[in-house]
TIZADO-325500 format. One record per residue (C-alpha): residue in three letters; y, x negated, z negated. Coordinates in steps of 0.25 Angstrom, whole numbers, plus 5000, padded with zeros to 4 digits. Each point is the difference from the previous one (the first is absolute). Layout:
% residues N
ALAYXZ
...
***
This chain:
% residues 518
UNK509350105057
UNK498949974990
UNK500549954986
UNK499049924992
UNK500049964986
UNK498849904999
UNK499149964988
UNK500149954989
UNK501050064990
UNK499950094988
UNK499350135004
UNK500850094990
UNK501150065009
UNK500450015015
UNK500849905006
UNK501550035002
UNK500349915011
UNK499250065011
UNK500350144994
UNK501549975001
UNK499949955014
UNK499250135004
UNK501050094994
UNK501149935008
UNK499250005013
UNK499750144999
UNK501450044997
UNK500449945013
UNK498950075008
UNK499149885001
UNK498550024999
UNK499349914990
UNK498749994992
UNK499949934986
UNK498749934996
UNK499849954986
UNK498949915003
UNK500149954985
UNK499550124994
UNK499050035011
UNK499549864999
UNK499850014985
UNK499250125002
UNK499249945012
UNK499749884991
UNK499550074988
UNK499150095009
UNK499349895006
UNK498549984996
UNK499849894989
UNK498849954993
UNK500649964986
UNK499249904992
UNK500749984986
UNK500150114990
UNK501550025001
UNK500050025015
UNK498850104999
UNK500850084990
UNK501349995008
UNK499250055012
UNK499350114993
UNK501350064995
UNK500849975012
UNK500450145004
UNK500150044986
UNK501049894997
UNK500850035013
UNK500250144996
UNK500349964986
UNK501349935005
UNK500550125006
UNK499850084987
UNK501249994990
UNK499050014988
UNK499549865002
UNK501449944997
UNK499950054986
UNK498949904997
UNK500549865003
UNK498649934998
UNK499350105009
UNK501149995010
UNK499849855000
UNK498550015002
UNK500150095011
UNK501049925008
UNK499249874997
UNK498750065005
UNK500750065013
UNK500649865002
UNK498649944998
UNK499550095012
UNK501149955009
UNK499749854996
UNK498550025003
UNK500450065014
UNK500549865004
UNK498849935005
UNK500649905009
UNK500049854995
UNK501449964994
UNK500550145000
UNK500550074987
UNK500450144999
UNK500650094989
UNK500750134999
UNK501349935003
UNK499749875006
UNK499449935012
UNK499749854999
UNK499349925011
UNK499749854999
UNK500049995015
UNK501350075003
UNK501249984991
UNK501150105002
UNK500949884998
UNK499649935013
UNK500450055013
UNK498849935006
UNK499050074991
UNK500650145003
UNK499949975015
UNK498649974997
UNK499850134993
UNK500650075013
UNK499149925009
UNK498750034992
UNK500350144996
UNK498650045001
UNK499749924988
UNK501050084991
UNK499350084990
UNK500850125004
UNK499649995015
UNK499050115001
UNK501050094993
UNK501249975008
UNK499349995014
UNK499450144999
UNK501350054994
UNK500949945010
UNK499250045012
UNK499950144995
UNK501550014998
UNK500349945014
UNK499050095006
UNK500850124995
UNK501349945004
UNK500449895009
UNK501049924991
UNK501049915006
UNK500449944987
UNK499349964988
UNK500849964987
UNK499449924988
UNK500650014986
UNK499749864994
UNK500650004986
UNK499049914992
UNK499349875002
UNK498750084997
UNK500250085012
UNK500249885010
UNK498649975004
UNK499650145003
UNK501350025007
UNK499849895010
UNK498650045002
UNK500450145004
UNK501149935009
UNK499049925007
UNK499150125002
UNK501250085006
UNK500449895009
UNK498649985005
UNK499750145002
UNK501350075004
UNK500749885006
UNK501250095005
UNK500450054987
UNK501349944993
UNK499749954987
UNK501150004989
UNK499949944986
UNK500950034988
UNK500050014985
UNK500449924988
UNK499149885003
UNK500649995014
UNK501450014995
UNK499749894991
UNK499549915011
UNK501150035010
UNK501149974989
UNK499549864999
UNK501049905006
UNK499449945012
UNK498950115002
UNK499249975013
UNK499150115005
UNK498649955000
UNK499550145005
UNK500750025013
UNK498850035008
UNK499550104989
UNK501250084996
UNK501150055009
UNK501050044990
UNK500349964986
UNK500850104991
UNK500849954987
UNK500550094989
UNK500050155003
UNK499350035013
UNK500550145004
UNK501249955009
UNK499249895006
UNK498950095004
UNK500950105006
UNK500749895008
UNK498749965005
UNK499750145005
UNK501450015006
UNK500550104990
UNK501250004992
UNK499950024985
UNK500850134997
UNK499450074988
UNK499449964987
UNK498750054995
UNK499150004988
UNK498649935001
UNK498950085006
UNK498749994992
UNK499450135007
UNK499049925009
UNK499549914988
UNK498850034992
UNK500750034987
UNK498750054994
UNK499349875002
UNK500949914991
UNK499549954987
UNK501050074990
UNK499950134993
UNK500950085010
UNK500949975011
UNK501049884997
UNK501250005010
UNK500749875002
UNK501450005004
UNK501149895002
UNK501450044999
UNK500549865003
UNK499649875006
UNK500449864994
UNK500649994986
UNK501350054995
UNK500149884990
UNK499549905010
UNK500449884992
UNK498749954992
UNK499749865004
UNK498550025000
UNK500050125009
UNK499450005014
UNK501050105004
UNK501149904997
UNK499349895007
UNK499750085012
UNK501550055001
UNK499650155000
UNK501150095000
UNK500150134991
UNK500050135007
UNK499950144994
UNK499950145005
UNK501150104997
UNK499850094988
UNK499950135007
UNK498949945009
UNK499249954988
UNK500150144993
UNK499650075013
UNK498849905002
UNK499550024986
UNK500150155001
UNK499250005013
UNK498949914995
UNK499950084988
UNK499850135008
UNK499149945010
UNK499049924991
UNK500250054986
UNK499849864994
UNK499649974986
UNK500949885000
UNK501149945008
UNK500049845001
UNK501449945003
UNK499849875008
UNK501449954999
UNK500149864995
UNK500950064990
UNK500450144998
UNK501550015002
UNK500950074990
UNK500450105012
UNK498550035002
UNK499850024985
UNK501250095000
UNK499450095011
UNK498650014992
UNK500850044987
UNK500950105007
UNK498950065010
UNK498649984993
UNK498850035009
UNK499250054989
UNK499049895003
UNK499749884991
UNK500549875006
UNK500149854998
UNK500649875006
UNK500649874998
UNK501349994993
UNK501049894996
UNK500349994985
UNK501550054999
UNK500950064990
UNK499750145004
UNK498649984996
UNK500449964987
UNK500650144997
UNK499150094993
UNK500650135006
UNK499849945014
UNK498649964998
UNK499750144995
UNK500650065012
UNK499149915008
UNK498850054993
UNK500550145002
UNK500149975015
UNK498549975001
UNK500049854997
UNK498749964994
UNK500149855002
UNK501049895004
UNK499649865004
UNK500949904995
UNK500249855004
UNK500249934987
UNK499549875004
UNK500349924988
UNK500350014985
UNK501049885000
UNK501450035003
UNK500349875007
UNK498850015009
UNK500550145004
UNK501449955003
UNK499449885008
UNK499250115008
UNK501450085002
UNK499350124995
UNK501350064995
UNK499450064987
UNK500049964986
UNK498850014990
UNK500950094991
UNK500150105012
UNK498549995003
UNK499750034985
UNK500950125000
UNK499450055013
UNK498649994995
UNK500350074987
UNK500750115008
UNK498950025010
UNK499050004989
UNK500850114992
UNK500150085013
UNK498550005002
UNK500149915013
UNK498949905002
UNK500449865004
UNK499349905009
UNK500649874997
UNK499949885009
UNK500149864995
UNK500149875008
UNK499549864995
UNK500249865005
UNK501450025006
UNK500749865001
UNK500950034987
UNK498850044992
UNK499149914991
UNK499050044989
UNK501150024990
UNK500750105008
UNK498650075004
UNK499750014985
UNK501450074998
UNK499550105011
UNK498750024992
UNK500950034987
UNK500950095007
UNK498850085006
UNK499350014987
UNK501350054993
UNK500150115010
UNK498550035002
UNK500150154996
UNK501050025012
UNK499249925010
UNK498950095006
UNK499549905011
UNK500249865003
UNK500049925013
UNK499849854998
UNK500349915012
UNK500149855002
UNK501249965008
UNK499949975015
UNK501149925007
UNK500550065012
UNK500149895011
UNK501550035003
UNK500350064986
UNK501249964992
UNK499249934990
UNK499349915011
UNK501349935002
UNK500149954986
UNK498549954998
UNK499149905006
UNK499150075010
UNK498749945003
UNK499450085012
UNK499750135005
UNK498950094996
UNK498849995009
UNK500650035014
UNK501250035010
UNK500150144995
UNK500249974985
UNK501250074994
UNK499949914987
UNK500049854997
UNK499449914989
UNK501149944991
UNK500149904989
UNK500450084988
UNK501249924994
UNK499550034986
UNK498649975003
UNK499650144998
UNK498850005010
UNK499150125004
UNK498849954993
UNK500850004987
UNK500650135002
UNK498650075003
UNK499549934987
UNK501250064992
UNK499850145006
UNK498550004997
UNK500049944987
UNK501350034993
UNK500850125007
UNK498850095003
UNK499449984987
UNK501250044991
UNK499550124992
UNK501250085004
UNK499949965015
UNK498550015002
UNK499950155000
UNK501150015011
UNK499349905009
UNK498750084998
UNK500650135004
UNK500549965014
UNK499250075010
UNK499149905007
UNK500349985015
UNK500950135001
UNK501049944990
UNK501350085000
UNK499550105010
UNK499150064990
UNK500849974988
UNK500850134999
UNK498850084999
UNK499649944986
UNK501350024993
UNK500250134992
UNK501350035007
UNK499250035013
UNK499350114993
UNK501250064992
UNK500950115006
UNK501549975002
UNK501150105001
UNK500949975012
UNK501350054994
UNK500850015013
UNK499050095007
UNK499150064989
UNK498849955007
UNK498849954992
UNK499349875004
UNK498650004995
UNK498849945007
***
């Protein structure tokens, strides 16, 4: 089996989906090859011949190799302004590689005016006209090379983001035309969202043989007539770990799927009915130990929607000696100074926190299950412990207006010293979300594969007004502007831990006597 992670996604760390599938298949005696076409496609694009005309593009081209190397050097992350210049120059090279009319590329996105990932007819067109895809010269040569080495019977695609959809279907079209006997399987986060929509009708029956929702280990083994008998850690050994744009190897790891809270009204996990599943504590500890010994990472990135109390307990009791970060729910234990100190000693350098709003009534309507007092205490405790915070705010939910948004601004400014980074998002209404039942829905976005819908905000708080508030008021507040400025462009939270002093400071792991210093 050939497992493929298509372009375009952040090129800072290896994809955990195909690595997890590879680990499971190999543990059950099945041969498989993994191909991160995203990172290979990135290097293919920037190595193409270009003739830059403007001053910025000429500079970016001239310093291309230097900038690529700089992102793999930790010293770059001690200078925020230099880092931003390096990243923006590198992105400029990627942009200039997109020579096709209507095509816009970046380090993290792929937009084609001709083929929208929200319309099945457009994705079918991308599959039919695969030779027109900008990555075609790369994937044609690469796939023909791999098939010449091994006659694959199955090819699996991990389609996680909308930005991957066009390249995914172009590659599917090529495989279907060139190797017609191969079984094509498609899974990943975006596929799970598509298939979870009520009334889903498969528009790609002639292109895709099997769809996989959620975790794919057991469905893949079933397709191969093999029973799932043993758990295994993700296998990153065949991925080009030295090629990713980060200062050392980052190892992503998911100890669970779904969300253990699973109540927030705005959350796609709730709208899609995804169930929460977690791995046994002993397996998590064994996996992390194996990954540490195998790859000597500089950072563990936990992909869980929310780090469970059980997982945090494992990390505190059995520290790996490797810095780590992930998404956590604000909870009473995070408002405990001693607990946060233990987290820091376990190697925690950053926690991503979904605050969403600085108004209690808005939080209650969202069913967040948190209080602003708890958030305030959590932020203070994490700051005292030396743990960075990446705080997520969501504007434009049905219960919010300009008045509540200004309360969020006020709360953020009051806690600016404890908020290291900010993610500012405008609410998208899931088509079948809980909130959609209580508001007037106008229409779907763009096409039949849309996951979100337009709605009439009950308090007149429209997207244009929200953008104006964010740009002219929120981001310009003197206590908030520096936080917004320090967010790593394009790489955002994936590179954020490297900027915080905690990443560079040793922590004594009291339960093992280990010293974590990267």
